[in-house]
KOLMAR-639916 format. One line per field, with one value per residue (C-alpha): y, x, z; residue number from 1. Coordinates in Angstrom, 1 decimal, always signed. Each point is the difference from the previous one (the first is absolute). Layout:
N
y: (Y	...)
x: (X	...)
z: (Z	...)
n: (NUM	...)
! end
This chain:
211
y: (+44.9	-1.3	-3.6	-0.5	+1.4	-2.2	-3.1	+0.7	+0.5	-3.4	-1.7	+1.5	-1.1	-3.6	-0.1	+1.3	-2.7	-2.7	+1.2	-0.2	-3.5	-1.1	+1.5	-1.7	-3.4	+0.4	+0.9	-3.0	-2.3	+1.3	-0.3	-3.6	-1.0	+1.5	-2.1	-3.3	-2.5	-0.1	-3.6	+0.9	+3.2	-1.9	-2.6	+2.8	+2.5	-2.1	-0.3	+2.7	+2.2	-2.4	-0.3	-3.8	-1.1	-3.3	+0.5	-2.7	-1.7	-2.8	-2.5	+0.7	-0.4	-3.5	+0.4	+2.3	-0.1	+1.8	+0.6	+0.5	-0.3	-1.8	-2.6	-0.1	-1.3	-1.0	-0.5	-1.2	-1.5	-3.6	-1.3	+0.6	+3.6	-1.0	+1.7	-1.9	+1.0	-1.0	+0.2	+2.0	+0.7	+1.1	-0.3	-3.4	-1.5	+0.7	-2.4	-0.5	-1.1	-0.2	+0.2	-0.1	-0.9	+1.7	+1.7	+1.7	+0.9	+1.8	+1.8	+1.2	+1.0	+2.2	+1.6	+0.9	+1.2	+2.6	+0.9	+0.4	+2.6	+2.1	+3.6	+2.7	+2.8	+2.7	+0.5	+1.6	+0.9	-2.3	+2.1	-1.4	+1.9	-1.7	-3.3	-1.3	-3.3	-1.1	-0.1	-2.6	-1.6	-2.3	-2.0	-0.3	-1.2	-1.4	-0.9	-2.1	-0.1	-3.4	-1.3	+2.6	-1.1	+3.6	+2.0	+2.3	+2.3	+0.3	+2.0	+1.0	+0.3	+2.7	+1.5	+0.4	+3.6	+2.3	-0.5	-3.7	-1.0	+0.4	-1.6	+1.5	-2.0	+0.5	-1.8	-0.8	+2.2	+2.7	+3.5	+0.5	-1.7	-0.8	-0.9	-2.9	-1.3	-1.7	-2.8	-1.3	-0.7	-1.5	-2.3	-1.3	-0.8	-1.7	-2.0	-1.2	-1.0	-1.8	-2.2	-1.1	+2.7	+1.2	+3.7	+1.3	+3.5	+2.5	+1.3	+1.6	-2.0	+0.6	+1.1	-2.1	+2.1	-0.8	-1.2)
x: (-51.0	-1.6	-1.1	+2.7	+2.6	-1.2	+0.1	+3.5	+1.0	-1.5	+1.8	+3.3	-0.6	-0.8	+3.2	+2.0	-1.5	+0.8	+3.6	+0.4	-1.4	+2.3	+3.0	-1.0	-0.4	+3.5	+1.5	-1.5	+1.2	+3.5	+0.0	-1.3	+2.6	+2.7	-1.2	-0.1	+2.7	+2.5	-0.8	-3.7	+0.7	+2.1	-2.7	-2.5	+2.1	+2.7	+3.7	+1.3	+2.3	+0.3	+3.2	+0.4	+3.6	-0.4	-0.2	-2.7	-2.5	+1.6	-2.2	+2.1	+3.3	+1.6	+3.1	+1.6	+3.7	+1.3	+3.7	+1.0	+3.3	+1.8	-2.8	-2.7	-3.4	-2.3	-3.7	-1.9	-3.3	-0.5	-2.2	-3.1	+1.0	+0.8	+3.1	+3.0	+3.4	+2.8	+2.7	+3.1	+2.3	+3.5	+2.7	+1.5	-1.5	-3.6	-2.6	-3.3	-2.4	-3.6	-2.7	-3.6	-2.2	-3.4	+0.5	+3.2	-1.5	-2.8	+2.5	+2.0	-3.2	-1.0	+3.5	+0.0	-3.6	+1.3	+2.9	-2.5	-1.8	+3.1	-0.4	+2.6	-0.2	+2.5	+2.1	+3.4	+2.6	+3.0	+2.8	+3.6	+0.8	-2.8	-0.8	-2.3	+1.9	-1.3	+3.5	+1.1	-3.4	-0.7	-2.4	-0.9	-3.4	-0.5	-3.4	-0.7	-3.0	-1.3	+2.0	+2.8	+3.6	+1.0	-1.3	-2.9	+1.2	+2.9	-0.2	+3.0	-1.0	+1.9	+0.0	-2.8	-1.2	+0.5	-3.6	+0.7	-3.2	+1.0	+2.7	+1.8	-0.2	+1.1	-1.3	+3.2	+0.2	-2.1	+1.1	-2.1	+0.1	-3.3	-1.0	-2.2	-1.2	+3.0	-2.2	-0.2	+3.7	-0.2	-2.8	+2.2	+2.8	-2.4	-1.4	+3.5	+0.7	-3.4	+0.5	+3.5	+2.3	+2.9	+0.0	+3.6	+0.9	-0.9	+2.8	+0.2	-1.3	+1.3	-2.8	-0.1	-0.2	-3.0	+1.0)
z: (-10.2	-3.2	-0.4	-2.6	+2.3	+2.8	-2.2	-1.0	+3.6	+1.0	-2.9	+1.1	+3.6	-1.2	-2.0	+2.9	+2.3	-2.6	-0.4	+3.8	+0.1	-2.8	+1.8	+3.2	-1.6	-1.7	+3.4	+1.7	-2.8	+0.4	+3.7	-0.1	-2.6	+2.2	+3.0	-1.9	+0.9	-2.9	-0.8	-0.4	-1.9	-2.5	-0.6	-0.6	-1.9	-1.5	+0.8	-2.3	+1.9	+2.9	+2.0	-0.2	+0.2	-1.9	-3.8	-0.3	+2.3	+1.9	-1.8	-3.1	+1.8	-0.4	+2.1	+2.6	+0.9	+3.1	+0.3	+3.6	+1.9	-2.9	-0.7	-2.6	+1.2	-2.8	+0.2	-3.0	-1.1	-1.0	-2.8	+2.1	+0.8	+3.6	+1.5	+1.3	+1.4	-2.4	+2.6	+0.6	-2.9	+1.2	-2.6	-0.8	+3.1	-1.0	+1.2	-1.9	+2.7	-1.4	+2.5	-1.2	+3.0	+0.0	+3.4	-1.1	-3.4	+1.9	+2.2	-3.1	-1.7	+2.9	+0.2	-3.6	+0.1	+2.5	-2.3	-2.9	+2.1	+0.7	-0.9	-0.6	+2.5	-0.9	-3.1	+0.4	-2.7	+0.1	+1.4	-0.3	+3.2	+1.8	-1.7	+2.9	+0.1	-3.4	-1.7	+2.6	+0.7	+2.9	-2.2	-3.7	-1.1	-3.5	-1.4	-3.1	-2.2	-1.2	-2.9	+0.3	+0.9	+0.6	+3.0	-0.6	+2.7	+2.5	+3.3	+2.1	+3.6	+1.9	+3.5	+2.4	-0.1	+3.1	+1.0	+0.6	-1.9	-3.6	-2.2	-3.0	-3.2	-3.6	-3.0	-1.9	-3.0	+1.6	+1.0	+3.1	+3.4	+1.5	+3.6	+0.9	+3.4	+1.7	+1.3	-3.6	+0.0	+3.5	-1.2	-2.8	+2.4	+2.3	-3.0	-0.9	+3.6	+0.2	-3.1	+1.0	-1.4	+2.1	+0.9	+0.5	+1.1	-2.7	-2.2	-3.4	-3.0	-3.5	-2.3	-3.2	-3.1	-2.2	-3.4)
n: (1	2	3	4	5	6	7	8	9	10	11	12	13	14	15	16	17	18	19	20	21	22	23	24	25	26	27	28	29	30	31	32	33	34	35	36	37	38	39	40	41	42	43	44	45	46	47	48	49	50	51	52	53	54	55	56	57	58	59	60	61	62	63	64	65	66	67	68	69	70	71	72	73	74	75	76	77	78	79	80	81	82	83	84	85	86	87	88	89	90	91	92	93	94	95	96	97	98	99	100	101	102	103	104	105	106	107	108	109	110	111	112	113	114	115	116	117	118	119	120	121	122	123	124	125	126	127	128	129	130	131	132	133	134	135	136	137	138	139	140	141	142	143	144	145	146	147	148	149	150	151	152	153	154	155	156	157	158	159	160	161	162	163	164	165	166	167	168	169	170	171	172	173	174	175	176	177	178	179	180	181	182	183	184	185	186	187	188	189	190	191	192	193	194	195	196	197	198	199	200	201	202	203	204	205	206	207	208	209	210	211)
! end
């Protein structure tokens, strides 16, 4: 083989080795990203395409209302952004108990921090023959942005999925039912109970139409 031919052969080998190295590095990067916890991955690569349920970070949410068993439980922030429980609103006999103690504010903060981390698992087309309980929801969740009187989003909470771990949920106005971890709903009921709200047996809740 001539010297020129040998030189070309060595150059080709070098390029092949470099290509293999680049491919290997790309594969390792992909594998490492796949192994990152979702919270870390979002901080590094951004939240675009994430499956977060809440439309905004909880820091930008001023109030949350939870309709359950015929009563409306309202949580809101005070002038210092601390959470307090606004009491039970049930028709003409509504009570407006304001509770703003620091321990309770921290408890509510932790509860809604968990809600803010809720992720959508599966997405299912809303089928009139199988509405997953969202047309007669056991709970309705309304979230309000700071400065807005109308809810930013409303969620109808349906049945527990057959696996017992997930819960069907529909964002009012949407066309797809999603599943979330059922413990997120259990946590909200526990929070209501902890701050003094009465938890009655679950029944259907009428979904308010957004205006």
